[in-house]
N, C-alpha and C positions, 0 to 999 in steps of 0.2 A: 357372705350375707349371714348375720347372727340369727340363731333361732329365736322364735317368739311363740307365745300360745296361739296366736292366730294363724300360725302354720299347720296346726294339728287338725286333722280331718279323720273322723271315725267313721267308717263306712259300714252301714247295715245293708239289708236286703232292700228296703225301700226308703230308708232315711239316711241322713248324714248328720253327725254330730260335730259341731264346731263352736269355738268361743264366739260370743256376740261382740260386735264393735259398733262404734257410734253410727256407721252406715246402716246398721239394722234398725235405727230408732223408728223410722216410719212404720215398718212392719210390726215392730214391738208395740208401738202405740196403738195400731189398728187392732191387733190381736187381743191385747189387754183391755182395750175399751169394750170390745164385743163381749168379753168374758168376765166382766166385773161381778156379776151375781153368781156366776159359776165358780170363780176362784177365791174371791176375797174371804168368804165364810170359813176358808180352811187355812188362811194365812195370818201372820202377825199383823197387828194394826199398825198402820203408819204412824210414826211419832209425830206429834203435833209440832208445827213449825217447821218440819222438814219439807223440802221441795218434793213435789210428787213425780217419781221417776217415770210414770206413765205419760205425763204431760210436759215435762221439762227435758229438753234435749241435753241441757248441761248436766241435769241430775243423772240422766241415763249414762252420759259420757263418764261421769265420775264413778258410777256403778261399774262400768266396763273396766275402768282403770283399776278399781279396787280388786276386781276379779283377776286381772292380770298380774297384780301384785301377789295375790294369793298363789297363782301358778308359780311365780318366781320363788316364793317362799316354800313351796310344797306343802301348803296348808289347805288348798282347795283347787278344784278343777270344775269349771262351770261350762256348759255347753248349751247352745241352742239346738233344738231339733228341727231339722229341715226335712219336708217331704220330697219325693222323687221329682216334683216340678219346681223345686227351690223355695217353697213357701215356708215361712216360719210357722210351726204348729205347736211349739212348746219349748220347755227346757228341762234339763236333767243336771243335777249338781252333785258332785262328791265334795262334801263339806266337812270341816273340823278335822282334817286328816291329823292323826297322831301316830307318831312313829315309836321308838323304843319298844318296849315289850308289848304294846297294844297293837300297833300297825292296823289302825282301824279308820274307817270313814263312814259318815252317814250320807245316805242317798235320799234325795228330794226330787220330785219331779211334778210337773203339770202339762196339761195338754189342752189345746183349743177344743171347746165343746163340740164344735163341728167335726171335729176329727176323732172324738172319743169313741171307743168301742170298735176301732178298726185295727188294733193290734200294733199301733205305732209305739205306744208307751212300753209295753212288755219288751218289744224289739230294742228300744232304747236302753232299757235297764240291762238287757243281756250284753249289749255292745259296751256299755259302761262297766259292767262286771268284768268283761274280758280286758279292757284297759286297766282297770284297777288291779287285777290279780296278776296279769301277765306282763303289763308295762310298768306299773308302780310298784309291784311287789307287795301289795297289802295283804294282810292275813284275814281281815273280817270287814264285812259291810253290813250296816245296819239301816233299816227303814222303819220309820215310826209313823202311824197312821191313826187318825181319830176313828174310833170304832164305827161311828155312823156314816163314814165317808166310804160308801159302797164302791164307788167308781175306782178310788185308789186301791182299796183292798182287793178288787178283782184283779188288778195287775199282778200283784205278788201271788194270788191264788192261782192265776193261770201259769205262772211260772213254778209253782209248788215251792216257793221259798219258806223255809221253816218259821213257824210262829213261835215266839218265845214267851208270850205272856202280856199282861197289861201293867203299863207304868201309870201310876196314879198322878193326876195333876202334872203331867210331864212338861208341857210347853203352854205358854200363854198365847192363845190364837183368838184374834179378833176380840181381844180384851177379856178372855175368859181362860182360866187355867183348865185345860182339857186333858183328860186321860187319852192315852195313845196305846194301840197294840203294836207290839215291837216284833219285828221280823229280822232274822239274820241268816247270812251265808258266809261260810268261811272258805278259805283257798282249798282246803281238803275237800269240801263239797263240790266247789268248782271243778276240781281235777276229776272228780267221779262223774259229774254231770255235764262237763263242757260240751262234749260231742252232741249230746241229746239236746241241749239248749241252743247251740248254734245251728244244728240241723232244723230244728223246729222254727226259729225265728230269724236267723241271720243268713245262712248260707243259701 
């Protein structure tokens, strides 16, 4: 049997990361519906005329297929975050993977508001870092967060990921060009801090 992204499971202490597939649509729709106000203010606005991935199973299936294609091309690695009872509680993505002299990816994440503040997201970030540095061989990960998004910034602060400064009008979010605080971690930093981070959050 040939390998596929769907066979990948990344185990944390209390969570599992795995790629989403069309069978996850009911859970995805439920959690995204419940978290509309919590999440959409920090996300790009849906393009007018495009199907709503939250409400359309076909659009969700197309999204899953696009993510699987990114895996095949080595340009992106998307994961659903599942709690110990198997519930979908969020997502974490390694996106815009660039090889050559850069060896970089961007990390993005969200969590169900009902599970915020419970340490699931920092755990997911550490699990994703281990995969990025030790399996994918990347050199650098970057996380960009709108300054007033305290919940997301708290994640990187808990992990003591290095702040690199403010990028002005960095991304168009919900129709506005927003400044972002940029954070970074390199493979050298991971090698130094690996045992500490895994002991605190994963093992």
